[in-house]
C-alpha positions as a Markdown table, in Angstrom:
| # | Residue | x | y | z |
|---|---|---|---|---|
| 1 | Met | 78.1 | 124.1 | 92.7 |
| 2 | Lys | 79.2 | 125.2 | 89.4 |
| 3 | Ile | 82.8 | 122.9 | 89.6 |
| 4 | Ile | 80.9 | 120.1 | 90.2 |
| 5 | Phe | 78.9 | 120.2 | 86.7 |
| 6 | Tyr | 81.4 | 122.1 | 84.3 |
| 7 | Lys | 84.7 | 124.2 | 84.6 |
| 8 | Glu | 84.8 | 127.6 | 84.2 |
| 9 | Gly | 88.0 | 128.0 | 82.9 |
| 10 | Pro | 87.7 | 126.0 | 79.2 |
| 11 | Tyr | 84.7 | 128.1 | 78.6 |
| 12 | Lys | 86.5 | 131.1 | 79.0 |
| 13 | Lys | 88.8 | 130.3 | 76.8 |
| 14 | Lys | 86.6 | 128.7 | 74.2 |
| 15 | Ile | 84.1 | 132.1 | 74.2 |
| 16 | Thr | 86.7 | 135.0 | 74.6 |
| 17 | Pro | 87.6 | 135.2 | 71.2 |
| 18 | Gly | 83.9 | 135.7 | 70.0 |
| 19 | Val | 83.2 | 138.1 | 72.7 |
| 20 | Arg | 86.2 | 139.9 | 71.5 |
| 21 | Asp | 84.5 | 140.3 | 67.7 |
| 22 | Ala | 81.6 | 140.9 | 69.2 |
| 23 | Leu | 82.4 | 143.8 | 71.0 |
| 24 | Thr | 84.6 | 145.3 | 68.4 |
| 25 | Ser | 81.8 | 145.2 | 66.3 |
| 26 | Glu | 79.7 | 146.8 | 69.0 |
| 27 | Ile | 82.1 | 149.6 | 70.0 |
| 28 | Gly | 83.7 | 149.9 | 66.6 |
| 29 | Arg | 87.5 | 149.8 | 68.0 |
| 30 | Val | 89.1 | 147.2 | 70.1 |
| 31 | Pro | 88.0 | 146.2 | 73.5 |
| 32 | Ser | 90.2 | 147.0 | 76.1 |
| 33 | Lys | 91.1 | 144.0 | 78.2 |
| 34 | Met | 89.1 | 145.0 | 81.0 |
| 35 | Glu | 85.7 | 145.5 | 79.1 |
| 36 | Val | 86.1 | 141.4 | 77.5 |
| 37 | Val | 87.0 | 140.1 | 80.8 |
| 38 | Asn | 83.5 | 142.3 | 81.9 |
| 39 | Arg | 81.7 | 140.8 | 79.0 |
| 40 | Val | 82.9 | 137.2 | 79.9 |
| 41 | Glu | 82.1 | 137.2 | 83.2 |
| 42 | Asp | 78.6 | 138.7 | 82.3 |
| 43 | Met | 77.9 | 135.5 | 80.0 |
| 44 | Ile | 79.0 | 133.3 | 82.6 |
| 45 | Asn | 76.9 | 134.5 | 85.1 |
| 46 | Ala | 73.8 | 134.5 | 82.4 |
| 47 | Arg | 74.5 | 130.9 | 81.7 |
| 48 | Asp | 74.7 | 130.4 | 85.8 |
| 49 | Ala | 71.1 | 131.7 | 85.8 |
| 50 | Met | 70.1 | 129.9 | 82.9 |
| 51 | Leu | 71.0 | 126.6 | 84.7 |
| 52 | Leu | 69.3 | 127.7 | 87.8 |
| 53 | Ser | 66.5 | 128.8 | 85.9 |
| 54 | Ser | 66.0 | 125.3 | 84.3 |
| 55 | Gly | 66.9 | 123.3 | 87.3 |
| 56 | Val | 63.8 | 124.8 | 89.0 |
| 57 | Met | 61.3 | 124.8 | 86.5 |
| 58 | Ile | 62.6 | 120.8 | 86.4 |
| 59 | Ile | 61.3 | 120.3 | 89.9 |
| 60 | Ile | 58.9 | 122.7 | 89.6 |
| 61 | Leu | 57.2 | 120.4 | 86.5 |
| 62 | Thr | 58.0 | 117.3 | 87.9 |
| 63 | Val | 56.2 | 118.2 | 91.2 |
| 64 | Leu | 53.2 | 119.4 | 89.7 |
| 65 | Phe | 53.2 | 116.1 | 87.5 |
| 66 | Gly | 53.5 | 114.1 | 90.6 |
| 67 | Lys | 56.6 | 111.8 | 89.2 |
| 68 | Ile | 58.5 | 112.4 | 92.4 |
C-alpha cells in the first residue's frame, strides 16, 4: 500500500540531515547512526499513522454526510 502512494527511500534521504541536526541539539552530541536511523523510522511510522487516520476520517465524514 505504501509503495503505491509514495516512495520511502527519497523521503528518508530528505529528512535524514534535519533529523541528525535535531538529535544533535537534543542530546548535545553527535548522534550515532543507529540513533538517526531509529528516529527516521519513528518519523516514517508517524507519517504512516497520520495518512491512515486522515483517510479514515475522510471516509467517516463522507459516510456521515451521505456523499458516497
